Backbone bond lengths (Angstrom), bond angles and torsions (degrees), N, CA, C in turn:
res aa  C-N    CA-C-N  psi(-1)  N-CA   C-N-CA  omega(-1)  CA-C   N-CA-C  phi
1 X - - - 1.484 - - 1.546 106.44 -
2 X 1.356 117.18 137.17 1.401 122.26 176.31 1.585 118.28 -65.79
3 X 1.330 108.08 -42.23 1.495 118.37 -174.98 1.597 111.17 -90.89
4 X 1.263 118.50 116.35 1.413 124.19 178.08 1.516 110.20 -75.56
5 X 1.339 121.10 138.81 1.426 125.54 -176.59 1.623 107.70 -107.72
6 X 1.222 109.60 158.20 1.514 115.93 176.22 1.574 109.20 -145.80
7 X 1.345 111.37 169.32 1.515 119.75 172.81 1.489 107.26 -111.34
8 X 1.389 114.84 134.15 1.446 118.12 176.28 1.439 108.31 -111.93
9 X 1.232 123.34 124.40 1.519 128.28 -177.19 1.534 106.15 -99.34
10 X 1.346 114.51 128.68 1.413 122.24 177.41 1.580 107.80 -131.50
11 X 1.336 119.22 139.73 1.480 120.47 176.28 1.531 108.92 -123.18
12 X 1.341 116.23 158.70 1.428 123.11 -179.09 1.486 109.06 -162.54
13 X 1.357 118.46 134.71 1.460 120.91 173.93 1.449 114.83 -63.87
14 X 1.340 119.14 -22.19 1.438 124.01 178.02 1.574 112.37 -105.18
15 X 1.266 114.52 99.75 1.396 125.51 -174.47 1.520 111.98 -55.07
16 X 1.328 115.02 -43.31 1.531 121.54 -177.70 1.625 106.87 -67.07
17 X 1.334 117.42 -39.51 1.469 117.23 -178.70 1.534 106.49 -70.45
18 X 1.290 121.88 -28.38 1.472 121.28 178.60 1.483 112.17 -77.11
19 X 1.345 115.59 -25.77 1.527 119.84 172.95 1.515 109.17 -71.32
20 X 1.338 112.63 -48.17 1.610 116.18 179.64 1.570 108.34 -59.81
21 X 1.319 119.13 -41.45 1.462 124.23 176.65 1.566 109.37 -56.84
22 X 1.268 111.91 -50.55 1.498 115.58 176.78 1.457 117.78 -56.10
23 X 1.342 112.95 -45.38 1.514 118.79 179.29 1.532 107.53 -60.27
24 X 1.375 118.74 -43.39 1.391 118.48 -178.86 1.477 112.41 -60.97
25 X 1.262 115.65 -47.97 1.507 118.49 177.98 1.569 116.52 -59.25
26 X 1.390 112.93 -30.60 1.509 116.72 174.21 1.449 112.24 -73.47
27 X 1.434 116.50 -44.70 1.340 125.25 174.53 1.531 113.76 -51.58
28 X 1.377 114.37 -47.37 1.449 120.64 179.13 1.515 115.48 -75.76
29 X 1.375 115.79 -2.73 1.434 124.32 177.97 1.604 111.84 67.34
30 X 1.290 113.57 21.51 1.418 119.35 174.42 1.541 112.43 -74.72
31 X 1.304 114.23 -33.37 1.504 122.45 177.60 1.565 106.91 -130.47
32 X 1.285 116.90 154.17 1.522 122.02 175.48 1.507 109.26 -82.59
33 X 1.352 120.24 -37.34 1.438 122.49 -176.18 1.549 108.60 -164.39
34 X 1.328 110.04 163.88 1.515 118.67 175.47 1.500 109.11 -131.83
35 X 1.251 121.96 135.30 1.437 131.44 178.49 1.443 112.59 -111.98
36 X 1.366 117.03 104.04 1.423 122.37 -172.80 1.589 114.76 -87.18
37 X 1.258 118.03 138.88 1.425 127.74 170.35 1.488 112.45 -122.55
38 X 1.315 121.68 127.40 1.440 122.92 176.38 1.505 109.52 -155.84
39 X 1.236 125.24 150.90 1.466 117.06 -11.35 1.553 112.94 -83.98
40 X 1.312 114.58 161.05 1.519 121.22 165.42 1.462 106.90 -121.96
41 X 1.307 113.85 158.88 1.507 119.37 177.98 1.573 106.65 -108.07
42 X 1.198 119.19 125.22 1.406 126.83 -175.49 1.653 106.94 -113.60
43 X 1.370 112.43 125.70 1.415 118.78 176.98 1.478 106.75 -121.78
44 X 1.394 114.37 125.03 1.450 118.91 -172.25 1.554 109.91 -151.31
45 X 1.308 114.56 168.83 1.450 115.85 170.61 1.556 109.26 -106.07
46 X 1.289 115.27 133.90 1.479 124.16 -174.92 1.574 105.19 -147.39
47 X 1.308 116.20 133.64 1.507 124.18 177.31 1.482 109.53 50.87
48 X 1.362 114.82 41.97 1.469 121.42 175.22 1.552 120.18 75.11
49 X 1.350 112.54 8.39 1.508 114.52 -179.26 1.515 107.15 -136.52
50 X 1.305 116.71 154.09 1.421 123.03 176.96 1.526 105.66 -76.92
51 X 1.407 115.70 132.24 1.447 125.31 -175.23 1.591 104.27 -119.53
52 X 1.253 114.84 158.72 1.451 125.38 171.08 1.482 111.06 -143.98
53 X 1.302 115.79 128.95 1.465 123.54 -173.58 1.551 110.10 -144.38
54 X 1.370 113.52 146.50 1.432 118.50 169.23 1.557 104.29 -84.39
55 X 1.385 112.79 141.51 1.439 117.78 -178.62 1.520 104.80 -147.40
56 X 1.457 111.89 172.16 1.362 121.50 171.71 1.552 107.38 -109.90
57 X 1.354 116.01 157.94 1.473 117.53 -178.77 1.561 107.18 -134.19
58 X 1.222 118.30 138.08 1.457 119.71 174.54 1.583 109.50 -122.88
59 X 1.341 116.01 143.24 1.430 120.93 174.97 1.631 104.79 -109.91
60 X 1.295 111.15 112.61 1.517 119.62 -176.98 1.525 107.44 -94.06
61 X 1.373 118.96 131.97 1.450 120.35 176.61 1.491 107.64 -106.15
62 X 1.325 113.14 131.05 1.581 119.77 -176.51 1.436 109.14 -159.01
63 X 1.338 117.11 -175.89 1.357 127.93 177.72 1.556 109.58 -86.21
64 X 1.249 116.17 142.77 1.503 117.02 176.00 1.500 113.40 -59.01
65 X 1.252 114.98 -32.79 1.505 119.75 -174.51 1.557 107.43 -72.75
66 X 1.320 120.11 -9.54 1.539 121.57 -179.91 1.598 111.16 -105.73
67 X 1.265 114.78 8.08 1.639 120.39 -174.55 1.508 104.67 -64.48
68 X 1.349 120.55 -48.71 1.559 117.38 178.34 1.415 114.41 -57.60
69 X 1.335 119.02 -38.22 1.513 121.41 179.52 1.485 110.66 -67.73
70 X 1.324 113.86 -42.96 1.489 117.43 179.99 1.517 111.77 -62.85
71 X 1.355 114.70 -50.23 1.402 116.47 174.92 1.505 117.05 -54.12
72 X 1.321 116.52 -44.34 1.470 118.61 174.93 1.445 115.38 -56.59
73 X 1.309 115.01 -47.68 1.516 124.87 176.84 1.444 112.38 -57.90
74 X 1.308 118.13 -49.60 1.472 124.14 179.34 1.615 109.83 -57.60
75 X 1.307 113.98 -53.19 1.452 118.52 176.83 1.541 107.59 -54.62
76 X 1.224 122.41 -46.36 1.454 123.26 -176.56 1.558 109.81 -63.69
77 X 1.191 120.35 -43.28 1.497 124.10 -172.75 1.524 117.39 -94.77
78 X 1.312 120.21 -14.98 1.420 125.45 -177.43 1.496 109.80 -82.80
79 X 1.412 111.94 151.03 1.467 123.31 -175.33 1.519 116.15 -79.45
80 X 1.441 113.26 -16.02 1.484 116.81 -172.40 1.553 110.25 -86.88
81 X 1.341 120.33 152.39 1.425 123.12 172.33 1.532 109.45 -59.13
82 X 1.407 115.98 -45.07 1.369 126.09 -177.30 1.534 114.78 -129.99
83 X 1.370 113.21 76.27 1.566 115.40 -175.83 1.474 113.28 -62.34
84 X 1.333 119.82 144.25 1.413 127.08 168.60 1.540 106.57 -69.37
85 X 1.378 117.31 120.13 1.399 124.73 176.23 1.460 105.81 -145.93
86 X 1.291 115.67 105.75 1.606 123.25 -177.85 1.391 111.99 -123.08
87 X 1.291 121.27 124.79 1.433 124.32 176.88 1.584 109.38 -99.52
88 X 1.349 113.64 124.93 1.415 125.02 -172.08 1.580 106.46 -111.64
89 X 1.380 114.92 132.75 1.551 116.33 177.38 1.531 110.13 -65.06
90 X 1.246 112.18 151.17 1.486 118.45 170.72 1.591 104.39 -109.10
91 X 1.271 120.89 110.11 1.431 119.13 -177.33 1.491 117.13 -83.31
92 X 1.325 116.97 -18.83 1.462 122.01 -178.77 1.505 109.45 -173.08
93 X 1.281 118.75 159.92 1.419 120.58 -176.34 1.602 108.17 179.67
94 X 1.310 111.12 -178.68 1.451 116.81 179.12 1.560 107.67 -65.07
95 X 1.300 118.47 116.84 1.479 121.25 -176.08 1.551 112.85 -49.68
96 X 1.371 115.06 -40.49 1.481 124.78 -178.33 1.531 106.78 -62.30
97 X 1.314 116.51 -46.12 1.433 120.65 -175.10 1.584 110.40 -68.17
98 X 1.288 120.08 -37.50 1.457 128.64 174.94 1.473 113.22 -62.40
99 X 1.389 111.07 -42.17 1.417 115.64 172.48 1.551 116.82 -58.90
100 X 1.377 110.28 -47.28 1.382 121.54 173.84 1.550 115.03 -52.60
101 X 1.352 114.80 -41.92 1.479 117.42 -178.50 1.600 106.52 -63.60
102 X 1.311 116.07 -38.72 1.569 120.72 -171.93 1.539 102.57 -78.50
103 X 1.254 121.49 -28.59 1.485 116.79 179.64 1.464 114.04 -81.34
104 X 1.330 117.89 -23.59 1.474 120.92 174.33 1.444 119.29 -93.89
105 X 1.363 115.84 6.61 1.503 120.55 173.86 1.498 106.07 -115.51
106 X 1.342 112.41 159.79 1.485 117.50 177.59 1.524 109.99 -83.41
107 X 1.287 108.83 166.37 1.494 118.78 178.26 1.487 104.33 -71.07
108 X 1.348 116.15 139.71 1.543 117.71 174.50 1.522 118.15 -60.63
């Protein structure tokens, strides 16, 4: 397949906001789909102190060439000052599924 795929992880304390964000990204054809997991427990340092929060997590499937556009859109729509947005490479997978991701996302 010519177009490499990736998974983008995004977290948010508001699961409904994360679902709405995912729907927007799918509607805009920036991602083919998003698979939500909730709740997750996040432990992190913020403002000089260790924090702990319950959050939701989504795994977004898209083309690697769309990562910059997805990151920009998440930063624009997300409620956090510094949202977690991580792009992870997909090294292999079901060829039919990878073709589906490419077909359901727009050209970069």
